[in-house]
C-alpha positions as CSV (number, residue, x, y, z in Angstrom):
1,M,-4.0,-22.2,2.9
2,R,-3.1,-25.6,1.4
3,I,-1.1,-25.1,-1.8
4,V,0.3,-27.5,-4.3
5,L,3.4,-26.2,-6.1
6,G,4.0,-28.0,-9.4
7,V,7.5,-27.7,-10.9
8,G,8.2,-28.3,-14.5
9,G,11.5,-29.5,-16.0
10,G,13.2,-26.4,-17.1
11,I,16.3,-24.4,-16.0
12,A,13.9,-21.9,-14.3
13,A,13.0,-24.6,-11.8
14,Y,15.6,-23.1,-9.4
15,K,13.4,-20.0,-9.1
16,A,10.6,-22.1,-7.7
17,A,12.6,-22.6,-4.6
18,S,12.3,-18.9,-3.9
19,L,8.6,-19.0,-4.7
20,L,8.2,-21.9,-2.2
21,R,10.0,-19.9,0.5
22,L,7.6,-17.0,-0.1
23,F,4.6,-19.2,0.3
24,T,5.9,-20.9,3.5
25,E,7.0,-17.7,5.1
26,A,3.5,-16.3,4.5
27,G,2.2,-19.2,6.6
28,H,0.9,-21.5,3.8
29,D,1.2,-25.3,3.8
30,V,2.9,-26.2,0.6
31,T,3.3,-29.6,-1.1
32,V,5.8,-29.7,-4.0
33,I,5.2,-32.0,-6.9
34,P,8.0,-31.8,-9.4
35,T,8.0,-33.6,-12.7
36,E,10.7,-36.3,-13.1
37,A,12.6,-33.9,-15.4
38,A,12.4,-31.1,-12.8
39,S,14.2,-33.3,-10.3
40,R,17.2,-33.3,-12.6
41,F,17.4,-29.5,-12.1
42,V,16.6,-29.2,-8.4
43,G,16.9,-32.2,-6.1
44,V,14.1,-33.7,-4.1
45,A,15.9,-33.0,-0.9
46,T,15.7,-29.2,-1.5
47,W,11.9,-29.3,-1.9
48,E,11.5,-31.5,1.2
49,A,13.7,-29.3,3.3
50,L,11.9,-26.1,2.3
51,S,8.4,-27.5,2.4
52,G,8.6,-29.9,5.3
53,H,6.7,-32.6,3.3
54,P,7.8,-35.7,1.4
55,V,8.2,-35.0,-2.3
56,T,7.6,-37.4,-5.2
57,S,6.6,-37.3,-8.8
58,S,5.2,-40.9,-8.9
59,V,1.6,-42.0,-8.4
60,F,3.0,-45.2,-6.9
61,D,4.5,-43.6,-3.8
62,E,2.3,-43.3,-0.6
63,V,-0.4,-45.4,-2.3
64,P,-2.4,-45.9,1.0
65,T,-3.2,-42.1,1.1
66,V,-4.3,-42.1,-2.6
67,N,-2.1,-39.1,-3.3
68,H,-3.1,-38.9,-7.0
69,V,-6.7,-38.0,-5.9
70,R,-6.2,-36.5,-2.4
71,L,-3.7,-33.8,-3.3
72,G,-5.9,-32.2,-6.0
73,H,-9.0,-32.4,-3.8
74,E,-7.4,-30.9,-0.8
75,A,-5.5,-28.1,-2.5
76,E,-7.0,-24.7,-2.1
77,L,-4.6,-23.4,-4.8
78,I,-2.3,-25.1,-7.4
79,V,0.6,-23.1,-8.8
80,V,2.8,-24.6,-11.6
81,A,6.1,-22.8,-12.0
82,P,7.8,-23.2,-14.3
83,A,5.2,-24.5,-16.7
84,T,7.3,-25.8,-19.7
85,A,5.9,-26.2,-23.2
86,D,5.7,-29.9,-22.6
87,L,3.8,-29.5,-19.3
88,L,1.3,-27.0,-20.9
89,A,0.7,-29.5,-23.7
90,R,0.2,-32.4,-21.3
91,A,-2.1,-30.3,-19.1
92,A,-4.2,-29.1,-22.1
93,T,-4.7,-32.7,-23.3
94,G,-5.5,-34.1,-19.8
95,Q,-2.5,-36.5,-19.6
96,A,-2.1,-38.2,-16.2
97,G,1.1,-40.1,-16.5
98,D,2.6,-38.7,-13.2
99,L,1.5,-37.2,-9.9
100,L,1.4,-33.6,-11.2
101,G,-0.8,-34.6,-14.1
102,T,-3.3,-36.4,-11.9
103,T,-3.3,-33.6,-9.4
104,L,-4.2,-31.1,-12.1
105,L,-7.1,-33.3,-13.2
106,M,-8.4,-33.6,-9.7
107,A,-8.1,-29.9,-8.9
108,R,-11.1,-28.3,-7.2
109,G,-9.6,-24.9,-6.5
110,P,-8.0,-22.2,-8.7
111,V,-5.0,-23.1,-10.8
112,L,-2.2,-20.7,-11.9
113,M,0.5,-21.7,-14.4
114,A,3.6,-19.6,-15.0
115,P,5.2,-20.5,-18.3
116,A,8.9,-20.5,-19.0
117,M,10.5,-21.6,-22.2
118,H,12.4,-20.3,-25.3
119,T,10.8,-17.5,-27.2
120,E,10.1,-19.6,-30.3
121,M,8.5,-22.4,-28.2
122,W,6.3,-19.8,-26.5
123,R,5.2,-18.3,-29.8
124,H,4.7,-21.6,-31.6
125,P,1.0,-22.0,-32.6
126,A,0.8,-25.3,-30.8
127,T,1.8,-23.7,-27.5
128,Q,-0.5,-20.8,-28.0
129,A,-3.4,-23.2,-28.8
130,N,-2.6,-25.1,-25.6
131,V,-2.6,-21.9,-23.6
132,E,-5.9,-20.8,-25.0
133,T,-7.4,-24.2,-24.2
134,L,-6.3,-24.0,-20.6
135,R,-7.5,-20.5,-20.2
136,S,-10.9,-21.4,-21.7
137,R,-11.2,-24.0,-18.9
138,G,-10.7,-21.4,-16.2
139,I,-7.0,-21.9,-15.6
140,T,-4.9,-18.7,-15.2
141,V,-1.9,-18.8,-17.5
142,L,0.4,-15.9,-16.9
143,E,2.3,-14.2,-19.7
144,P,6.0,-15.0,-19.5
145,A,8.5,-12.2,-18.8
146,S,10.9,-10.8,-21.4
147,G,14.6,-10.8,-21.0
148,R,17.8,-12.9,-21.1
149,L,17.0,-16.6,-21.7
150,T,19.2,-19.7,-21.1
151,G,21.5,-18.9,-24.1
152,A,22.8,-15.6,-25.4
153,D,19.5,-14.4,-26.8
154,S,16.6,-12.5,-25.2
155,G,12.8,-12.4,-25.6
156,P,9.5,-13.4,-24.0
157,G,9.9,-16.7,-22.3
158,R,11.5,-16.0,-18.9
159,L,9.7,-17.2,-15.8
160,P,8.2,-14.2,-14.1
161,E,10.0,-13.3,-10.9
162,P,8.9,-15.3,-7.8
163,E,7.4,-12.2,-6.1
164,A,5.2,-11.5,-9.2
165,I,4.0,-15.1,-9.3
166,F,3.4,-15.1,-5.5
167,E,1.2,-11.9,-5.7
168,A,-0.7,-13.2,-8.7
169,A,-1.4,-16.5,-7.1
170,L,-2.6,-15.1,-3.8
171,A,-4.7,-12.6,-5.7
172,L,-6.3,-15.4,-7.7
173,A,-7.1,-17.3,-4.4
174,G,-8.3,-14.1,-2.6
175,A,-5.7,-14.8,0.1
176,P,-3.7,-12.2,2.1
177,A,0.1,-12.0,1.6
178,V,0.7,-11.6,5.3
179,P,-0.3,-14.4,7.7
180,G,-2.8,-13.5,10.4
181,T,-4.7,-10.9,8.3
182,L,-8.0,-11.4,6.7
183,P,-8.6,-11.2,3.0
184,A,-10.8,-8.3,1.9
185,S,-13.7,-10.6,1.2
186,A,-13.8,-11.7,4.9
187,S,-14.4,-8.2,6.3
188,F,-17.0,-6.9,3.9
189,P,-19.1,-8.2,1.0
190,V,-17.3,-7.9,-2.3
191,P,-19.8,-7.2,-5.2
192,S,-17.4,-8.3,-7.9
193,A,-15.3,-11.1,-9.3
194,F,-12.2,-8.9,-9.5
195,P,-9.2,-10.0,-7.5
196,P,-7.9,-7.5,-5.0
197,P,-5.1,-5.4,-6.5
198,S,-1.6,-5.1,-4.8
199,A,0.4,-2.0,-4.3
200,S,3.4,-3.0,-6.4
201,Q,1.4,-4.5,-9.3
202,P,-2.1,-3.1,-9.1
203,L,-3.4,-5.2,-12.0
204,A,-1.9,-8.5,-11.0
205,G,-4.5,-11.2,-11.6
206,F,-6.5,-9.1,-14.0
207,T,-7.0,-9.8,-17.7
208,V,-6.9,-6.6,-19.8
209,T,-7.8,-6.5,-23.5
210,I,-6.6,-3.5,-25.5
211,S,-7.3,-2.6,-29.1
212,A,-4.7,-0.5,-31.0
213,G,-4.0,0.8,-34.4
214,G,-6.3,1.7,-37.3
215,T,-8.7,-0.5,-39.1
216,R,-8.5,-0.7,-42.9
217,E,-11.6,-1.3,-45.1
218,P,-10.8,-2.7,-48.5
219,L,-12.1,-1.2,-51.7
220,D,-10.3,-3.7,-54.0
221,P,-7.2,-5.9,-53.7
222,V,-5.0,-2.9,-53.7
223,R,-6.8,0.0,-52.1
224,F,-8.5,0.6,-48.7
225,L,-10.1,3.2,-46.6
226,G,-8.0,3.8,-43.5
227,N,-7.0,6.4,-41.0
228,R,-3.8,8.0,-39.5
229,S,-3.6,5.9,-36.4
230,S,-0.1,4.6,-35.7
231,G,-0.9,2.3,-32.8
232,K,1.6,4.0,-30.5
233,Q,-0.9,4.9,-27.8
234,G,-2.4,1.4,-27.7
235,V,1.0,-0.2,-27.5
236,A,2.0,2.2,-24.7
237,L,-1.2,1.1,-22.9
238,A,-0.3,-2.6,-23.4
239,I,3.2,-2.1,-22.0
240,A,1.8,-0.2,-19.0
241,A,-0.8,-2.8,-18.2
242,R,1.8,-5.6,-18.6
243,D,4.1,-3.9,-16.3
244,A,1.3,-3.4,-13.8
245,G,1.0,-7.2,-13.6
246,A,-2.0,-7.8,-15.9
247,R,-2.4,-10.5,-18.4
248,V,-2.7,-8.4,-21.6
249,R,-4.3,-9.3,-24.9
250,L,-3.6,-6.8,-27.7
251,L,-6.0,-6.7,-30.6
252,A,-3.8,-5.1,-33.2
253,A,-5.1,-3.4,-36.4
254,H,-2.6,-1.7,-38.7
255,M,0.2,-0.4,-36.5
256,E,3.4,1.5,-37.3
257,V,5.1,0.2,-34.2
258,P,5.8,-3.5,-33.2
259,A,3.7,-5.2,-30.5
260,P,5.4,-5.4,-27.2
261,D,6.8,-8.6,-25.7
262,G,4.9,-10.4,-23.0
263,V,1.4,-9.8,-24.4
264,E,-1.0,-12.0,-26.3
265,L,-1.3,-10.7,-29.8
266,V,-4.4,-11.0,-32.0
267,E,-4.0,-9.4,-35.4
268,V,-7.1,-7.9,-37.3
269,E,-7.6,-5.7,-40.3
270,T,-11.2,-4.5,-40.7
271,A,-13.8,-3.2,-38.2
272,L,-15.8,-6.4,-38.6
273,E,-12.7,-8.5,-37.7
274,L,-12.0,-6.3,-34.7
275,R,-15.7,-6.6,-33.6
276,K,-15.4,-10.4,-33.7
277,A,-12.1,-10.5,-31.8
278,A,-13.2,-7.9,-29.2
279,L,-16.4,-9.8,-28.4
280,H,-14.5,-13.0,-28.0
281,A,-11.7,-11.5,-25.9
282,A,-14.1,-9.6,-23.7
283,A,-15.7,-12.8,-22.5
284,D,-12.9,-13.4,-20.0
285,S,-11.5,-9.9,-19.6
286,D,-11.8,-7.7,-16.4
287,V,-10.9,-4.6,-18.3
288,V,-11.5,-3.7,-22.0
289,I,-9.7,-0.6,-23.5
290,M,-10.8,0.2,-27.0
291,A,-8.0,2.5,-28.1
292,A,-8.0,1.5,-31.8
293,A,-9.2,4.0,-34.4
294,V,-12.1,2.1,-35.9
295,A,-13.6,3.0,-39.3
296,D,-17.2,4.3,-38.9
297,F,-18.0,3.2,-42.5
298,R,-16.9,0.6,-45.0
299,P,-17.5,0.3,-48.8
300,A,-20.8,-1.3,-49.6
301,D,-19.1,-3.3,-52.4
302,V,-15.6,-4.6,-52.6
303,S,-14.2,-5.2,-56.1
304,G,-12.4,-8.5,-56.6
305,T,-10.1,-6.9,-59.1
306,K,-8.2,-3.6,-59.1
307,I,-10.5,-0.7,-59.9
308,K,-9.0,0.9,-63.1
309,K,-9.0,4.4,-64.4
310,R,-10.3,4.3,-68.0
311,D,-10.8,7.1,-70.5
312,G,-14.4,7.5,-71.6
313,V,-15.7,5.6,-68.5
314,A,-17.4,7.4,-65.6
315,D,-15.4,7.6,-62.4
316,P,-16.5,5.1,-59.8
317,V,-18.8,6.2,-57.0
318,I,-18.1,4.6,-53.7
319,S,-21.1,3.8,-51.6
320,L,-20.5,3.4,-47.9
321,V,-22.3,1.4,-45.2
322,R,-22.1,2.0,-41.5
323,N,-19.9,-0.3,-39.4
324,P,-21.2,-1.7,-36.1
325,D,-20.5,0.3,-32.9
326,I,-18.1,-2.1,-31.2
327,L,-17.8,-0.1,-28.0
328,Q,-21.5,0.2,-27.5
329,E,-22.0,-3.4,-28.3
330,L,-19.4,-4.5,-25.7
331,V,-21.3,-2.4,-23.1
332,E,-24.6,-4.0,-24.0
333,V,-23.3,-7.5,-23.9
334,R,-21.6,-6.8,-20.5
335,D,-24.8,-5.4,-19.0
336,A,-27.0,-8.1,-20.4
337,A,-24.8,-10.7,-18.8
338,S,-24.5,-8.7,-15.5
339,R,-20.7,-9.1,-16.0
340,H,-18.3,-7.2,-13.6
341,Q,-16.1,-5.5,-16.2
342,L,-14.6,-2.1,-16.7
343,I,-14.9,-0.8,-20.3
344,V,-12.8,2.2,-21.5
345,G,-13.4,4.0,-24.8
346,F,-11.2,6.4,-26.8
347,A,-12.7,9.3,-28.8
348,A,-10.8,11.2,-31.4
349,E,-12.7,14.5,-31.8
350,T,-12.6,17.8,-33.5
351,G,-14.8,20.8,-32.7
352,D,-17.0,22.7,-35.1
353,A,-19.5,25.5,-35.2
354,E,-22.0,23.3,-33.3
355,G,-19.9,22.3,-30.3
356,D,-16.4,21.9,-29.0
357,V,-14.4,18.7,-28.4
358,L,-15.5,18.1,-24.8
359,E,-19.2,18.7,-25.7
360,Y,-19.1,16.1,-28.4
361,A,-17.1,13.7,-26.2
362,A,-19.6,14.1,-23.3
363,A,-22.5,13.2,-25.7
364,K,-20.6,10.2,-26.9
365,L,-20.0,9.0,-23.4
366,R,-23.7,9.2,-22.7
367,R,-24.5,7.2,-25.9
368,K,-21.8,4.6,-25.4
369,A,-22.4,4.2,-21.6
370,C,-18.8,3.0,-21.1
371,D,-17.2,3.6,-17.7
372,L,-14.4,5.9,-18.9
373,L,-13.8,7.8,-22.2
374,V,-10.4,9.1,-23.1
375,V,-10.7,12.1,-25.4
376,N,-8.2,13.2,-27.9
377,H,-8.4,16.6,-29.7
378,V,-7.2,15.5,-33.2
379,G,-6.2,17.4,-36.3
380,Q,-3.4,17.9,-38.7
381,G,-0.1,17.2,-36.9
382,K,-1.9,16.3,-33.6
383,V,-2.0,12.9,-31.9
384,F,-1.9,10.5,-34.8
385,G,1.6,9.3,-35.4
386,Q,3.1,11.6,-32.8
387,D,5.2,10.6,-29.8
388,S,3.3,12.9,-27.4
389,N,-0.4,13.1,-26.6
390,S,-2.8,15.2,-24.6
391,V,-6.1,13.7,-23.3
392,V,-9.0,14.3,-21.1
393,I,-10.5,11.4,-19.2
394,L,-14.2,11.5,-18.7
395,S,-16.1,9.2,-16.3
396,R,-19.7,8.0,-16.5
397,S,-19.9,8.3,-12.7
398,G,-19.8,12.1,-13.2
399,S,-16.5,12.8,-11.4
400,E,-14.4,15.7,-12.6
401,P,-12.6,15.4,-15.9
402,Q,-8.9,14.5,-15.6
403,E,-6.3,15.9,-17.9
404,A,-3.1,14.0,-18.9
405,A,-0.3,15.1,-21.2
406,G,3.2,14.2,-22.1
407,S,4.7,11.2,-24.0
408,K,2.3,8.5,-24.9
409,A,3.9,6.4,-22.2
410,D,3.0,9.1,-19.7
411,V,-0.6,9.2,-20.9
412,A,-0.8,5.4,-20.8
413,A,0.4,5.5,-17.2
414,A,-2.2,8.1,-16.3
415,V,-5.0,6.1,-17.9
416,L,-3.9,2.9,-16.2
417,D,-3.7,4.7,-12.8
418,R,-7.3,5.9,-13.3
419,I,-8.4,2.4,-14.3
420,S,-6.7,1.0,-11.1
421,A,-8.5,3.6,-9.0
422,E,-11.8,2.7,-10.6
423,L,-11.2,-1.0,-9.9
424,S,-10.2,-0.3,-6.3
425,R,-13.5,1.3,-5.7
426,V,-15.1,-2.0,-6.6
427,V,-12.6,-4.1,-4.6
428,P,-10.5,-2.2,-2.1
429,P,-6.9,-3.5,-1.6
430,A,-6.5,-6.1,1.1
């Protein structure tokens, strides 16, 4: 496969040499295009020795071969690592002041960018807007890793390890990691747009959207209707998906725990806000996990001032209206668009005289028509706010219910394992 490896001007540029070696040892033909700043971190001679090709950042070198057009046209995959904040901004605005910029504009194949920068730069609204712009154009932008940065501090912004970028890039291109073997799509028809998972990071190349926490429905500027959800299980799921190699988007309602590093955070408050965010996020997601505790009802009227308790005045009566069923709507939108997408719901249930927890959950699974339903038996002192959990995973396919218990991290791992297994049935590993 013909690969262009773009290298941005950051200290992490030295890691790109290891990434280049991984590509060439797997039998791929790699042309390196560093920015001018990158050449101040790693010399051109290093790139030429490892790739076996001339290396330049200028559009005025090798003019007869029209490099600024040819390289983008011929590349079957373009990988940019590290992608600095400046490089992301220039790519998002279509700047073509050097050979890498023109190559990105001429790209016909898949493009993957691996950001690396300081935490504040990654989290800055300008950078996040540029990332969203690039993703909306079909470019895969990985989440940065978390850890020690250039200075003494730590946080999200580290370049992912070369092996992780290598696996994500080849999964994006549908290519095998070992030369001489065929990609899965070459040996049988693949009825899905999902990339083939890898053994070490089964969700590499996938985008996973997860909702977490509890929605709050305002009564007045001070009060709200809410629930006991802490967000711990949703955060544990986000960590597990991130560590499995996925690009993770966390739709966070009220949570008692912080969002993890290395995920894209979207904050919401009400069920209507979550609905809007979920429908938007699902448009480019391979997996959607609705773990948030969403209010079934909201006040019909919201007072603009604090509702006061007054002597001689009747106590207020709160009228409720039903909130939309977000999970069911996500399934309907997916099916109407014939989208290849795995949707997982969560159900917090209690039994009563008319049925037990699993009976109610099975009925909910039939109504919602999601692929998997993770069922909690809730009650006083159970699940909400606790560090442990016990669930049963039901499948629309009719397979046997699966039990999982332990810490919320243990339960998250079991749910992600089940999701990976469901995906592998659609696209078997290469």
